[in-house]
N, C-alpha and C positions, 0 to 999 in steps of 0.2 A: 081370845081368838075362836071367832064362831068355826062351827062345821065349817060352813060355805066359805070362808076367807080360809079356812085351812086345805081346802081342797085347791081353791085357787092357786095359792101360794106351794103345795105340791105339785101342780101341774105345772107352774113356772119354771121349778127346779127342774122337774123330769125334762123337760124343751130346752133348757140350759143345757143342762147335763149331755143333751145331745151335740153341743158345739166343743164339747172337752174328748180327748182322746188320752192315751197312755200308749207311748212308744218307746219299749224299752224300759227306764227309770225316769222317764221325763213325761211333764204333763202338757199337752199342747191344746190351744182354744183356737177355732177357726173366728178368723176376723175380716173384716172387710175394710181395706185400707184406700182411703184417697188419693187420688193423683191431681197433678197440676192441672189436666184437664176437665177435672170435676167429675170422672169416670171412678168407680174404684173396681179391686181387684180381689180377689179370695186368696189367703193363704193362713198358714198355721204358725201362732207366736208360742214361745215356750211360756209358762206358768208354773209358779213355784206352787208345792202341796196346799202350804196355808193358805195362799189367795185360791185355789179351787174350793179348798173349806169354807172361807169367809163367802164365796159365792154360792155355795151347795147349802151349807150348813154342816155340820160334822157328824149327825145322826139322822141320817136322808137315805132312803134306796136308793137316790137318784145320784148320790157319789158313788157306791158300790156296781152302779150300772154304767160305767164309764167302760167303755170298750179299750181292749189292749192290745197292743201291736208290737211284734218281733223288734219289728226297725221299718223306716222308710223305703220304698221300692219309687221307680218311677215308669209307669209302663202304658205307654199311650194307647188307644183304639176308639174308634167311633161307633165300631161294628160290634165288638165284644165286650165290652168295658167291664173291668173286674174295680172293685173299690179295695177288696182287699185279695192278695195274691200270695199264695203261699204263708199267710201270718204275717205277711209284713201291708202296711197302709199304702194306698197309693196316693201319691199327692199328684198325680196328673187327674184332672178335673173333669168329670162326667159331664157332657153336652146333654142339655135339656130336650134341644128340639129331636121330636121322631119324625121320622119319613112318612109321607102323606102320598098316596097315591093321586095323580092330576096333571095337568097342565097349566096349573096357575101360579108361575113363574115369569112370568113376560117380561115385568119391570127388572126384574134381574137379569136376565138374558141380554135384553135391550141396552142395559147399563151396560154391561160387560164387554159388548159389540161396540159401543162407544169409547170406552176405553182403550180395548185393545186391536180394535179395529180388523186388517187383513190377519192378526194371531189371536183371532178368537177361539180356533183350535187348539193351539198352546195354552191359553188361560183357562179352557175347561179343564183342558187334562191336568194342569198345573193343580187346579181346585180339586178336583175327583181325586188324583195322589194325595195331596194334602188329607182329604177325609180317609180315604179307605187305605194308605198305607203311609201312615203320619211321620215314620221312622224313614222314608225314602228321601236321600239327598235331593234339592231341587235348586235351579239357581237364581239367586237373587236377584229379585224384581227392584227394577228402579224404575219408579213412572215419575215423569218430569216435566215442566212445561214454564214459559216465562209467564203465560197468561193467568191471569185466578178463572174461577170456577170454570173448570175442567174437571171437577169430580174425582181430582185423584184424592183429595183426604175422605173423601167419601167413599173409595175403595177401601180404604185400610180401616173405615169402621162398619164397611159389611163383612171384612174377615174378624174383624172383633165379634161381631153380632153372630159368624157362622160358628164361631170356636170357643165365644165368651172368655171363660178364665183362663184359658189357655195360650191367649195372648196378650201381650204386654206392648203400649201404647208408650214409647219414651222420646225425648229428645235428643241433642246431640251429645249435651252435655254427660248424660248417661251411658250413653254409648262410650266413650270417651272416658269415663271413671273406673277406678280400678277393683269398684265394687259394682260386680253384676248379678249379683242375687236376685234381682228385680225381673232379670230378663232371663237367665241362664237356664231357666226349668219352661219357659215358655214353646209353647209350637210355633207363635208365627211372632217374632217382634217387629214392630212398624216404628219406624222412626222418621215421623215428621218433620217438614222443612229442615230435611236433609242437608249440609253444607260442611263438609269434611275434608280437611288436607291435611293431615297428619298420615304419615306413612305407616306408624304404628298401629295406627285402627285401622287401616284397609289392610294391613298384614292380619290382624285379628280376624276380621269380616271373609277374608280369603280363606285363613284356615279353619275357621267354625264353621263354614260354609260346605266345605268336605270332610269334615272331620269324622272317622268312623269309632273312634275311643272313647275315653273319656275327656273333661275339661276340668279346671278348677273353678271352684265357686268361691268367689270371694264374699263374704257379708259383712260388714260394723260389727266389730266387739265380740266376732264370733270364732270358733277355727275354721282353716278350709277344710274344703271338703273335695272329693271327686264325684262326679255323676257322666252318667251318659247323656250326649248333647246331640240333639236331631230340630234343632228349631231353624227358622226359615226366615231369611230377614227380605220384609218388604219397604223400601225405603221411597220418601215423597220428597220431591224438592222443587222449588222455583227457579234453582240457578243451575239454568239448561247448559250440559255442556261441560259445567264445571265443579257440580255437585260433589266429585270424588275425584281423586287421582289415578284414574283406570287406565292403565298402562296399554301402548300398543300389542295386541294377542293375548290379552285376558279374555277368558271364555267362559268365565262365571258369572258374569253379569248376564242379564236382560232387561235392556235401557227399552221403554215403551215413552215416544211422544206423545201425550194426550193433548188433543184440542179443546179447544172451550166448546160450550154447550151453544155459545153465540155464533161460532166459526160453522161449526153444522147445521146452524138455524135448528137449535132444540130448546125446546122450552124446558127451563129446570122446575124439578119436582119440589116444593117445598116439605113433603112428607115421604119422599123417599125412603127414609131408612124407619117408616113405620109400615111400608109396603114391604120393605124388605124381610123385615119379621115376620108379616105373614105369608111371603112366599117361601122362605126360607126350608118347613118341612116339604114343600114340593119340589123344591129345587134340590134339595138333599138326596129324595128319591129320584130324582132323573140323575143325579151323579152316579148312584149307585147301580142302574142300569144300563147306562150308555158306555158303548165300546170305545176304547181308550183310540183314540183318532192316531197318535205318533206312537211307533215302536218302542223299545227302551235300547238305546245305541251306546249311551254315553254314563259316564260316572255321576252326574247329574241329569240320569234317566233319560234326558232328551239330547239327539245327535246338536251339537254347537252351531247348525244352519237353521234348526228349526225357530230358535229366539236369537237369532244374529240380524241387528238391525240397522238402517242408517243411521239412528240417533247412538248408538254404541260407535258406530265409525265415525264420528263427531268428537268423542273420548281420545280413541286412536290416533286423528288427525292431532291433538294436542303435540304425539310426539314425532309427526312427521316432519320431514325438510321441506323446505319451501318450495322446492321444486316441486315434489307431490302435492300440496295445496293447491298449487297452481293447476295441476292436471287434474285433480279431484273437482275442482271447481268449473273448469272448462266442461267434463264430462256433465256435472249436474247443469249447467246451462244447456249443453247438447240434448240430454234426455230431457228437459222441457220443452225444448223448442220442438225435436221429432217425437213428438209424444206417443205417436203410434210404435215406435221401435222400443222393443225390449233389449236388444243387443246392438251395440255400435261396434265396428270395426277402426280400428286405427294400427297404422304402422308409426315409429319413433320419427318418422319424417311428417308425417300427419299432424301429430300432438307438436313436434315445433315448429310446422307452418300456423297452426292454431293458436300458438301461445305467442308468435313474434311481435307482437303488439301488446301482450299483457305481459313480459314478463323479460325484463333486461339481462343481457349478457346471459342467455339461455346457452346451456350445456349440452350437448346432445347425446354424451354420456352418460351424463347425470339422470336426464330422463329415461334412456334404458335401464340405468339403475335401481331408480326409484319403480319402476312397472316389475322387474323381478323381485328386487328385496323387499321393497317396502309393501306392496300391493300383492306381493305371492302372484306374481301373473307368469305365464310359460307363452314364449312367442310362438305363433304359430305359423307352420312352413307353410311357403310361398305359393299363392292360389289367388284368384281373384277375389274380390269383394265389392262392395259398393260404400263410397267414402263420404261421410255426411259431413258438410263442411259449415258447422255454426258458424263460424267467419265469413263464407260467402252469404251465407241467411242473411246476417244481420247487415249488410249491405244491399241486399235486394228486397223488393217487395213479393217478388213472384220470381218463375221458372223453377229450372232443376237446380239445385244444390252439391250435389254430388254426381263425378263421372262413373260410368261404369265400369270403368277399364282400369281401375287400380289391382294391380298383380305382381303382391311382393309379399316379404314376410309383414306378420301382425300380431295385435294383440286383440282379445275379444273382452269387451267390457259388458255386466251384466245392469240391467236398471237397478234390482234389487239393490245392488251394492254401491252403485254409484251416484243416482238419480240425487240424492241430498248432497248440499256442499258442507264443508265444517266449518263454515263463517257461521259462529252461536252470535254475534255481536248485534 
């Protein structure tokens, strides 16, 4: 072999050696595994010593230069990343994006405003915490819409671009499988086209989202092991109101209804992911320097009221009584008609009167029970209020549809909680 070819072979072996490490007694090789989406994720697989010798040659300096570690650890950080922590090899991958000063992140910001609407401050806080405090527990995100062309999946791709190999994009079957090694070590777990009805999976999601200790990692043909878990679930679905069996009162989920680009007269950007990649360093700098909008108030950082949405209430509606559903639909119609009102006030008698032609065999005691037990409302003391009657409004095109002289015990309904119907058909 010529000297030139020997040098080339030596350089090749040295580069190849960089993909091997020795952890304890085991040799591992860095590989890039393709998934069903056509993307790859980085991981380390075990290799026998003989296989390493075959690849590198027995009598080479490259073989002896393989780095050695006591074991694996899993320490996430994007601001003070360490590949080796006290002699242990960190399985968390370094993000290659470096923050840059500037305000060149308009595409990302406008896209987030489209996805989250009035919850944009929650979204920015969520991403900021994900970047600066990756072990912080956060709500499970569920982005859903019946319509196509909304950007739901593109949001998942943005997360993947931001956190690279620390993000896993999986399907329903992988989440339901007993083998969780493909996602259990990731910061963000994106489940596209989510449609899960198994209560065991739901219980797993809820438990993992608030986990503070270790979980068991199951991998085919390998012994189980315990690791710290701090993954965040991002679920994307077209099964609006039906993606998961979310029970009434469940507070772990932030459910966002995403409108289509067409509905909002937004022109789709076919090169949006290339724009994301170009803007990410500037966006990271923005996240590092902005002040969190919301204070830490709950076990998932945010107060539930911050991410409680009408879309989540639709899931709650799946567990509600027919009386409660009728009340909710009435209030949705009323808020739609009385568009300038953010609060409506009704007594039990008012509601019974409004529902007279909508609901057969209406029971006054069930109405009161629904308001108190199912909606968690408290009856207000007797005082004057305006009664906005949707029933009267339907019968006339002009005039004043509410008397000013109502003076009785009543309940207060807020637009944010009651403006949308539970009807998802």
